[in-house]
N, C-alpha and C positions, 0 to 999 in steps of 0.2 A: 622890464625886459632884461634878460641875462644873455651873456655871450654864448653860452653852451647849454646843451641839455643832453643828459645821458639817456639813450633810448632803453626801453625795457628789453630784457633778454629775448622775448618772443618776437620782437621786430625782425624783419628780414636781415639775414646775414650775408656778407660777402665771403666770410671765412671763419674758421675756428683755429686758434693758435694753441699748440701744445708744445711740450719739450720732452724728448725721448729719455726714458730713465737710464741713468748712468751712475748715480751716487749710491753704491750698495749699502752704506750705513743707514739709509732711510728705510730700507726693507731688509733687515738682516736675515740672510738665508732664503729670501724669497724674490730676489730681483728678477730672476729669469721668468718666474710665473707672472710677475707684474708686467714684464715686457710683452708677454703673450696677451695679457689683458689689454694692454695699450693697442696691440694690433687689432683686437676685436673692436675696441672703441673707434679706431680710425676707420675700420671697415664700415661700421654703421654710419659714421658721420660723412664719409666720402660719397655715400649714396645720395646725399642731400646738399652738400656744400663743399667748397674747397677746404682742405686741411693743410695748414702751415706748421711744419714740425722743425723745431730747433734741435740740432744735434751737436753734442759737445766736441766731437772729433770725427774724423773720417771713418774710424773703426766703428763708432757708434752709429753713424749714418749707414754704413754698409750692412751692419747687423739689422738695423731697422728696416731697410729695404727688403732684406731676405725674409724677415718675419711678415712684413706687410704682403709680400707676394704669396707667401705660404697661406695667408688668410684670404687670398683672392680679393684684395682691396682694389678699388678702382683707382689705379695709380695715376691716371690722367688728371685726377682731382687732388693730388698730393704733391706738395712741394717741400723738399728737405733743405734746410739752410744750416751751414756751419756757424754756430754761435756758442761760445763758451758760457757755461752756466754752472752754478753750484748745486742747485736743486731744480726740480721740474715744476714747481707750483706757480705756473704763469698767472693764475688768478690773482696772485699776490705780488709777484715781482714784475709782472707786465703792466703796461699802461691801461687805463680805462679809455675806451673809445666813446666819443661823444659826437653830437651834431652841432654845427655852428648855426647861425641865424639863417643861412642859405640852404640848410639841410645837408651840407657837405661834412664828410667825416674828418674829424681831427682826433688827437690823442691828448690825454692828460697824464703826465708822468708824476707819480707820487714818489716821495722819498721812501727808501726801503732799508730796514735794518734787521731782517730775518726775525721778525716778530719780537724784537727786543729780547732774543733768547740765545741765538747762535752767533758764533764769531765769523763763520765762513760765508760771506755774502757779497764780496767785492765784485764777482762776476755777475751775480744776479742784479746788482744795482745798475748795471749797464744794459740790461735787457730792453728797457724802453728805447734807448738810443739805437740798439740793433734792429728793433722792429721798425723804427722810424726810417732807418737807412734802407730797409728792405721794401717798405711801402711807399716812401716819399711823402707820407701824410704829414701835415703840420703837427707839431707837438709843443705843448706848454708845460713847464714845470710848475706844479702847484706849490704855493708858498704859505707859510703860517700867517694867519691874519694879524697876529700880534708882533711878528717879526718878519717883515716882507723880504728880508735877505736870507731867510732860512727855509728850506723845503719842509713841507708838512709830511710826516710819516703816516702813511695809510696803506692798507691792503684791500684789494678788490673783494676778498672773501668776507670782509667786514661790513660790506654795504649791499643792499638789495633795493632796487628802485622800480617804481611802476611806470616810469616814462612820462608821468604827468605831474611831477613835482613832489611826490612822496618818497621817503627813503626809510628803510629799516636798518637800525644799528643796535648794539647792546652797550649798556653802561659798563659791563665787565671789560669790554674791549678798550674803551677810550677813557673811562673815568675812574678806573680802579688804580690802586697803587702797585699792581703786579704787571710786569712786562710793559712798562710805561713807554709809549711811542713818542709822545710830545710833552715833556715835562712843562707844567704851567699852563697848558692849553685847557680852556674851560668849555663847558657845554655850549654857551653862545658862540665861542670861537669856532667850534666844530660845525655848528649849524650855519655859520657864515661861510665856511669853506664849502659845505655841501651846496649852498645856494650859488656861490660864485662859480664853482667848477663843474657842478653836475646839474644845475638848474632845479635843485630840490629845495623847496621852501617850507616843507612840512616834515619834520624829523620825528619818527616814531621810535622812542627809546624803549627797548625791551631790557630785561634784567641781565640774564646770563645765557651762555650757550650750553652745550651738553657736556656730560661727564667725559673726560678723556681728551677734550679739545686742547691741542698743543698750542694753539694761537692765543688762548685765554680770551675767548669771547666772540669769535666770528659768527655772524648772523646766519651764514649759509648752511649751518648744521641744524638750525632750529626754526627759522621762519623765512618764507619766500613768497613774493607776489606771484600769483598765477594769472591775474589780469589787473586792470587798473584799480579795482576795488575788492579784490579777493586775495587773502593771505592763507597759505598753507602753513600750519603750525605743527611742529613735532610735539606730540603730547603723550606723556607717560601716565597711564591710568593707575598703575600699581603704586600705592602709597608707600610701600617699602623700598621702592627703587630710588636710587640717587637722583634720577632725572624728574621725579614727580613734583617736588616743591617748585623747581624752576619752571616747569610746565604750567603749573597753576598760576604762578606770578606772571609769566609772559602772556597767558590768556587774559588775565585781568587787565593788563596794560593795553592789549589790543582792543578790549571792550571799551576802555576809556578813550582810546583814539577814535573809535567808531562813533563816539558821542559828538565829536567836532566835525567829522566828515564820514559818511557811510563807509563801512568796511565789513565785508563778509569774512568770517574765519572758518576754515575747513581744517579739521584735525587729522593729522597723520600719526599713525602709531610709530613707536620705536620697534626695532627688532629686539630679540633677546640680547642680553649683554654679550658682546663679542670680546673674548679675553684671549690675550696672547702673552705667554710667560708671566702670568699673574697681573698683567696690565689691562685695564678696561680701555678699549679703543673707542673713538668717536663715531660709532656706526649709526648712521642716520639716513633715512630715505630723503630728507630735505636737501641733501647734497646732490640733487638731480641737475641735469643740464638741458636747457631748451635750445634746440637747433632748428633749422628749417624743416618743417613738416614732421619733426620727431622730438621726443623727449627721452633722454637716457637716464635711467634710474638705477642707483646702486642696489643690489640685492645681497642677502646675507644667509642663504640657505635656512630661511626661517618661515614659519607659518604666516607671519605678517607680511611677507614679500607680496603675496597675492593681494592682500588688503591695500597695501601701499600703491601697487601698480594700478589697481582699479580706482582708487581715490584720485591719484594724479591724472589718470585718463579722464575722469569725470570733469575736471576743471580745465583740461586742454582739449576740447572737442576739435576734431579735424586733424589732430596730430597722432601719429603712431607712438605708442609708449613701449620702449624696449628696456628690459632688465639686463643689467650688466653685473656679472658676478664680482663682488667687491670685498670678499673676505681677505684676500691677499692684499688688495690695494690699501685697505684701511689700516694694515700693519704700518704703513707709512704715515698714518695719522691724517689722511685726507682721502677723498675719492673723486667723483666725476666733476663736480663743480670746481673743486680746488685746483684741478689740473688743466682746466680749459679757460680760454679767454675769447669771447666773441668779438668779431669785427663786423659791425653793422654795415648794411648797404646804405647808400645815400638816401636820405629821406625824401619821399615824394611830397609830403605835406608836413611842413615843419612849423611848430609853435615853440619858440625858445623864450 
């Protein structure tokens, strides 16, 4: 028995948490377009669940309200909170919501150091505390297994769970010598942390994420659970493309994982390479977000958009699948899953 279990993303939500865009350097020349994209995201979400929006200032909040009203958003399901942030990527700076043994919702706060890459993250480190203050939910700081006095550095975009004890991560994220989050932490150490804080006792280690991934290895651009025994894998068929070799490697690793416990693998295409100012961006349909009754999928003005939408719809029966234009969003090196964080409802039947 473990104290907590992280539910799968498709479990019932009480809310989705996002942060309104305000840091222009994340989207040079495109932040206004990105704000309108956010308004559309909130419009879709608010038809299905409450949306909690962190706003860096009163001016940001007022601008957000004007854009949301212009998009005919159901404002009775939107709550805007004044919380200072450095960036908007709540998947990574925010807490992970879990169930305790009674099925009650609690939060796990990870240490955050801006992907071991950027210097400005002091405000983002305080996001879990701000969400705790707003919700009143119990919160626990996750600590390193080898040094119980030190927080473990992790981001929500690096993990994907099936809600029944399995978790997807990449070696590139946690075991490489680039953008090192937790110097000295080993594979068994991470697996112990996943078991302790997320109730995950079977870790599936993939190799690398996609080309252009600023985080150096987040799983949510390449592989996602669609149900307890099905994984959607971003797969590049073109042998000349930079994503091909990693696609083949990740598929082989999933096949090995299926030998110890059944696992269905459904392949998602990649869109054409999305290039901005000579930089290939991490454009991937795998960065979808599952909300109540709906799945939001990033689209890229590409012929594979339709293929991806149909594929995702096939593994999420009963949910509406909505494409969200993400060519501007991905200029910030992330899309729909990166910017959202789900708050699950209380569990009706809990096995922790």
